[in-house]
Every structure is written in C-alpha cells, then in structure tokens.
C-alpha positions as CSV (number, residue, x, y, z in Angstrom):
1,X,3.1,239.1,153.0
2,X,2.1,236.8,155.9
3,X,5.2,234.6,155.1
4,X,7.8,237.2,154.2
5,X,10.8,236.1,154.8
6,X,11.7,236.0,157.6
7,X,9.3,236.6,159.8
8,X,5.1,235.9,159.6
9,X,2.6,238.4,160.7
10,X,-0.2,238.1,163.7
11,X,-2.4,240.6,162.0
12,X,-1.7,241.1,158.5
13,X,-4.6,243.1,157.8
14,X,-2.4,246.4,158.6
15,X,-0.5,246.0,155.4
16,X,-3.7,247.9,153.6
17,X,-2.2,251.0,155.5
18,X,0.4,250.6,152.9
19,X,-1.8,251.8,149.8
20,X,-1.7,255.8,151.4
21,X,2.3,255.4,151.0
22,X,1.9,256.6,147.0
23,X,-1.1,258.7,148.3
24,X,2.1,260.5,151.5
25,X,4.6,260.9,148.4
26,X,2.3,262.1,146.2
27,X,1.1,264.4,148.5
28,X,4.6,265.6,149.6
29,X,5.5,266.3,145.8
30,X,2.9,268.4,145.5
31,X,4.0,270.3,148.5
32,X,7.6,270.9,147.6
33,X,7.6,274.1,147.5
34,X,6.8,274.4,150.8
35,X,9.6,271.8,151.8
36,X,12.1,273.1,149.4
37,X,11.4,277.2,149.3
38,X,12.6,279.3,146.6
39,X,13.4,282.8,145.1
40,X,14.5,284.4,142.2
41,X,17.7,286.6,142.0
42,X,17.9,288.8,138.7
43,X,20.9,287.3,136.4
44,X,23.3,290.0,135.3
45,X,26.6,288.8,133.9
46,X,28.4,288.8,137.2
47,X,25.8,286.9,139.6
48,X,27.9,283.4,139.3
49,X,25.1,280.9,138.7
50,X,26.0,277.5,141.0
51,X,24.2,273.7,142.0
52,X,22.3,273.2,144.9
53,X,24.4,272.9,148.3
54,X,24.4,269.9,150.6
55,X,21.8,271.2,152.6
56,X,19.5,271.7,149.8
57,X,20.2,268.3,148.7
58,X,19.6,266.8,152.0
59,X,15.9,268.6,152.7
60,X,14.5,266.5,150.5
61,X,15.5,263.3,152.9
62,X,12.6,265.1,155.1
63,X,9.5,263.6,153.0
64,X,11.7,260.3,152.9
65,X,12.2,259.7,156.2
66,X,8.4,260.6,157.7
67,X,7.8,257.8,154.7
68,X,9.9,255.1,156.3
69,X,8.7,256.1,159.3
70,X,5.3,255.3,158.5
71,X,6.0,251.7,156.6
72,X,7.4,251.0,159.9
73,X,5.0,251.9,162.4
74,X,2.0,249.5,159.5
75,X,4.7,246.4,160.3
76,X,4.9,247.0,163.9
77,X,1.3,246.9,163.9
78,X,1.4,243.8,161.9
79,X,3.3,242.3,164.8
80,X,6.0,240.0,163.4
81,X,7.5,237.0,164.5
82,X,10.0,234.4,163.9
83,X,9.7,231.1,164.6
84,X,12.6,228.8,165.9
85,X,11.6,225.0,165.2
86,X,13.7,222.3,167.1
87,X,13.7,218.9,166.8
88,X,14.8,217.0,169.9
89,X,15.7,213.2,168.9
90,X,16.1,210.3,171.3
91,X,16.9,207.2,170.3
92,X,16.7,203.8,172.0
93,X,19.2,201.2,170.7
94,X,19.7,197.6,170.6
95,X,22.9,195.6,172.1
96,X,24.2,193.4,169.4
97,X,27.0,190.5,170.3
98,X,28.1,189.4,166.7
99,X,29.9,185.8,167.7
100,X,32.0,184.5,165.2
101,X,33.7,181.1,164.4
102,X,37.0,181.2,163.8
103,X,38.1,177.9,162.8
104,X,40.2,176.4,160.3
105,X,37.1,175.2,158.3
106,X,36.1,178.9,157.9
107,X,39.2,179.3,155.4
108,X,37.5,177.4,152.8
109,X,37.2,178.7,149.2
110,X,33.9,178.5,149.0
111,X,33.3,182.6,149.2
112,X,35.6,185.2,148.3
113,X,38.2,185.5,149.2
114,X,37.3,182.7,151.9
115,X,34.7,182.1,154.7
116,X,35.8,184.0,157.4
117,X,36.9,186.8,155.4
118,X,33.7,187.3,153.9
119,X,32.0,186.9,157.0
120,X,34.0,189.7,158.7
121,X,33.3,191.9,155.6
122,X,29.9,192.0,155.8
123,X,29.7,191.9,159.6
124,X,31.9,195.5,159.5
125,X,29.1,197.0,157.0
126,X,26.0,195.8,159.4
127,X,28.3,197.3,162.1
128,X,28.4,200.8,160.3
129,X,24.4,200.7,159.5
130,X,24.1,200.8,162.8
131,X,25.3,203.9,164.5
132,X,22.7,204.3,167.5
133,X,23.5,200.5,168.7
134,X,25.8,198.9,171.0
135,X,27.9,196.3,169.5
136,X,30.1,193.7,170.9
137,X,32.3,190.3,169.4
138,X,33.1,187.3,170.4
139,X,34.7,185.0,168.4
140,X,35.1,180.9,169.0
141,X,36.5,177.8,167.6
142,X,37.6,175.0,170.0
143,X,36.8,177.6,172.3
144,X,35.6,181.0,172.8
145,X,36.6,184.2,174.2
146,X,35.2,188.1,173.6
147,X,36.9,189.7,171.5
148,X,35.4,193.4,172.3
149,X,32.6,193.8,175.2
150,X,29.1,195.8,174.0
151,X,30.3,199.1,173.0
152,X,28.9,202.5,171.0
153,X,32.5,203.1,170.1
154,X,32.0,200.9,167.0
155,X,35.7,202.6,165.5
156,X,37.3,200.8,168.4
157,X,35.5,197.5,167.6
158,X,35.9,197.9,164.0
159,X,39.7,198.0,164.6
160,X,39.6,195.0,166.3
161,X,38.6,193.1,163.3
162,X,41.5,193.0,161.0
163,X,43.5,191.3,163.7
164,X,40.4,188.0,163.3
165,X,42.4,185.1,162.1
166,X,41.8,181.5,162.6
167,X,44.5,179.8,164.7
168,X,43.8,182.3,167.6
169,X,42.5,179.6,169.8
170,X,42.7,175.9,169.6
171,X,40.6,173.9,166.7
172,X,37.4,173.2,166.5
173,X,34.1,174.0,166.7
174,X,32.4,174.9,170.3
175,X,29.1,176.4,169.3
176,X,27.8,175.9,173.0
177,X,30.9,178.4,174.6
178,X,30.6,180.8,171.5
179,X,26.7,181.2,172.2
180,X,27.2,181.0,175.8
181,X,29.8,183.7,175.6
182,X,28.2,186.3,173.3
183,X,24.9,185.7,175.9
184,X,27.6,186.6,178.9
185,X,28.6,189.8,177.0
186,X,24.6,191.1,177.3
187,X,23.3,189.7,180.6
188,X,23.9,192.8,182.2
189,X,22.5,194.8,179.6
190,X,19.5,197.2,180.4
191,X,18.2,197.2,176.4
192,X,14.5,196.3,176.0
193,X,16.3,194.3,172.9
194,X,18.9,192.1,173.3
195,X,20.2,190.1,170.4
196,X,22.9,187.8,169.1
197,X,24.3,186.8,165.5
198,X,25.7,183.6,165.7
199,X,27.5,182.4,162.5
200,X,29.3,179.3,162.4
201,X,30.3,176.6,159.5
202,X,30.5,173.2,161.4
203,X,28.7,170.6,164.1
204,X,29.3,171.3,167.3
205,X,32.3,169.0,168.8
206,X,34.2,171.2,171.5
207,X,33.6,172.9,174.8
208,X,32.8,172.5,178.3
209,X,29.1,174.0,177.5
210,X,26.9,172.3,175.1
211,X,24.7,174.2,172.6
212,X,20.9,173.0,174.8
213,X,22.5,174.5,177.8
214,X,23.3,177.6,176.4
215,X,20.4,177.7,174.5
216,X,18.3,178.2,178.2
217,X,20.9,180.8,179.2
218,X,19.7,182.8,176.1
219,X,15.8,182.2,177.1
220,X,16.5,183.0,180.9
221,X,18.6,186.4,179.4
222,X,15.2,187.3,177.2
223,X,18.0,187.4,174.3
224,X,17.0,186.7,170.7
225,X,19.3,184.6,168.9
226,X,20.0,184.5,164.6
227,X,21.9,182.3,163.5
228,X,23.7,181.6,160.2
229,X,24.4,178.9,158.5
230,X,27.6,179.7,156.3
231,X,28.8,177.2,153.2
232,X,27.9,176.3,149.7
233,X,25.7,172.9,149.5
234,X,27.7,169.5,148.4
235,X,31.7,169.9,148.3
236,X,33.9,172.5,149.3
237,X,38.0,173.1,148.7
238,X,39.5,173.2,153.1
239,X,42.5,174.5,153.5
240,X,44.7,171.2,154.6
241,X,48.5,170.9,156.3
242,X,51.0,168.2,154.9
243,X,53.4,166.4,156.8
244,X,56.1,169.7,155.9
245,X,53.6,172.5,157.2
246,X,53.0,172.9,153.6
247,X,48.8,174.2,153.0
248,X,46.8,172.9,150.3
249,X,43.2,172.6,149.5
250,X,40.9,169.3,148.9
251,X,37.5,169.1,148.6
252,X,35.5,167.7,151.1
253,X,31.8,167.7,151.9
254,X,30.6,170.6,153.9
255,X,28.6,169.7,157.5
256,X,26.6,172.3,159.0
257,X,24.5,171.5,162.2
258,X,21.1,173.0,160.6
259,X,18.8,171.2,163.1
260,X,20.9,172.7,166.2
261,X,20.8,176.4,164.3
262,X,17.6,176.2,163.7
263,X,16.6,175.0,167.4
264,X,18.9,177.8,168.5
265,X,16.7,180.7,166.4
266,X,13.5,179.3,167.3
267,X,13.8,178.4,171.3
268,X,14.9,181.9,171.2
269,X,12.5,184.0,168.8
270,X,15.2,184.6,166.3
271,X,15.5,183.3,162.7
272,X,17.9,181.1,160.6
273,X,19.7,181.7,157.6
274,X,21.5,179.8,155.6
275,X,24.5,181.6,152.9
276,X,26.0,179.6,150.2
277,X,27.7,182.4,148.8
278,X,28.9,186.2,149.6
279,X,25.7,187.5,148.0
280,X,23.5,185.4,150.1
281,X,25.2,186.1,153.1
282,X,25.3,190.2,152.6
283,X,21.0,189.8,152.1
284,X,21.1,188.1,155.4
285,X,22.7,190.5,157.0
286,X,20.5,193.6,155.4
287,X,17.6,190.9,156.4
288,X,19.0,191.0,160.3
289,X,19.4,194.7,160.2
290,X,15.3,194.8,158.8
291,X,14.1,193.1,161.5
292,X,16.3,194.0,164.0
293,X,15.4,198.5,163.7
294,X,16.4,200.8,166.5
295,X,13.3,203.0,167.9
296,X,14.0,206.7,166.8
297,X,11.7,209.2,168.6
298,X,11.6,212.8,167.0
299,X,9.9,215.3,169.0
300,X,9.1,218.9,167.5
301,X,9.4,222.1,168.9
302,X,8.3,225.6,167.8
303,X,9.3,229.0,169.6
304,X,7.4,232.3,168.3
305,X,9.6,235.5,169.2
306,X,8.4,238.9,168.8
307,X,9.7,241.6,166.5
308,X,7.7,244.4,166.3
309,X,9.3,246.8,169.0
310,X,12.5,246.7,165.7
311,X,10.3,248.8,163.5
312,X,8.8,250.7,165.9
313,X,12.2,251.5,167.4
314,X,13.1,252.4,163.3
315,X,9.7,254.7,163.3
316,X,10.9,256.1,166.2
317,X,14.7,256.7,164.7
318,X,13.5,258.2,161.4
319,X,11.2,260.3,163.1
320,X,13.7,261.7,165.9
321,X,16.2,262.6,163.0
322,X,13.4,264.2,160.7
323,X,12.9,266.2,163.6
324,X,16.3,267.4,164.8
325,X,17.7,267.8,161.0
326,X,14.1,270.0,160.4
327,X,14.9,272.4,163.6
328,X,18.7,272.3,163.4
329,X,20.9,272.2,160.1
330,X,17.9,272.1,157.7
331,X,15.8,274.3,159.5
332,X,14.4,276.5,156.7
333,X,12.3,279.6,156.6
334,X,8.5,279.8,155.4
335,X,8.5,282.6,153.2
336,X,4.5,283.7,152.2
C-alpha cells in the first residue's frame, strides 16, 4: 500500500484499520431492521403492491456513506504524499572552430564525390552531434576568412555550408592563415575549452602569417588544435583546366605537409589524423567527438506534498451528507 499510485504514505501501519471495514459492513447488515424499519400490511384483493420508493432505496446508502467516511479517515491518518521530481541540467559547452581548406586540390576525386564535399558532409554530421557547443567556420585557400563566427545557432551555420565551394578566394594553401583566423574567432571566448579542427590536403605556400607563428598564437590563447590531412596515399586524380577552360582530371602525387600538421597538433595539445577515404574521415571526426565531450551536470530535486487533508475533507463530506439526509429527507421513525 505504501507505493499506491499516485501517493506514498508516511504511516502505512494505519491501513490495518481497514480490516474493520468487513466487520462494519456485517454489523450494518444485521442491523438493517433498525435502518430500514418495515411493517406488514394485510393483503386483500383491493390492495396494490408497489415496489420500493426512491426514499427507501436511498436509505440503503446511509451505511455506505459511513463506510466511505471511515475509509477516508484511515487514508488521511496514513498521511498520503506525492513526490515531485525535478531535473536541473547545466551544460559546459566547448567552443569549436572548423578551419576548412577549399583550394582547387580539394576537388580531387580520391574521395566521393570529391574531397571538399566529403569534408563538408562529415563536418555537418559532427556539428549536428554537438547541440551544446558553439561552433564557427573558417575557410581558407590562398587567403582565409570567417564564413561563420562561433554560434549556438547551428541551423544558421549548417545553412552556410551549402554556399562553400572551391574558388571563393584566391587559390593556394595558406595553412598559417587558416589557423590564425580560426584562433582570432576564439580569442574572446570565455569557454574553458577552445578547439580548432583544421583540415587541409596540401603544403603551405601562401599567406602573410606563417604556420609556426600561428602555432604560438594558438598556444598563447590556450587553443587545442586537431589537424587532418586529407588525401589518399600515392597518386590522386586532380582537376586541371585546359586552354579553353574545360576541366579534366589528371593523376598527380598527393603532397601533404604531415610534419607541419603533426607539429601544430603536438604543440597545442591536439592530435594529427590522416584521412585516406570517406570512411576514415568519418571515423576521425567520431574520434574527435569522443575526445572533446561537453560537460553536462544533472541535479535532481525531490519535493513532497501532503494530501491527507483531501481524504479528511472527503470523510467530512460523507458524514455531513449522512447527517443531513438522515434528519431531513431520509428521516425515519424507529418502531420498537
């Protein structure tokens, strides 16, 4: 009885009193002649026999009202309570900037459909799995710029991905610029954890900020950098334009400055990864997602409310109804 829905009871031992209910019912049954007095009428041919009137039927309810009042009093003595549980969830998110290479070589066909589209796809899935984090987007080629500042409005950020394409800025590979611009997006961040995921498929050959200077800037602002080299081992089909501007694909060796990418990661406390196909690229993002978990704190609160007064009120209503009916409409004359 203690866990009777929707209440719990502080003093369930009072429910033993309910054992008296059958005794009360039997007592009122044997005393029915007192509650429902009858007398006999000689029956002759001219006397009409009628069924019990409404008043006689209602008289039988009086013992029921007393029984219900007794049951309600027992429940009230048992002190029913309802428990209200509340959860307070507080999150400590991570500020993340994705720095994405969009140079012409990112159109190579060693990924499906190409490196850039594969990188965009896994980045979108990564963002969708980080609802508590602020995320920003930087793109770079021969120079860099912020496509989206860090924001918790992921719908806006994801919408901007569809506009990313190679050729938005001067071609080339400015890794230092891509890193420095990403750090600039995080330098005002109040978050305890600041992360950059930098992805490129080439060797730094442009930009007025060299990668080694960018490393020192990242370290100064406490930014952790994960670097990803994207491109298969060996040769890959790269897009090439002919004299008429038509694009065709020609096989060239894949050149990624892995020593530089390793140094960026090591100096800033991150990791370097090499993606050679769509599957490995997806696993890399899953790995980073596991390494950089947002902190979620859940506090549970329990509040209890007393409900004994409800049962006492019901008992009072039953007894009052019995008292009024037995002395007015259902008043009887005791014949001895």
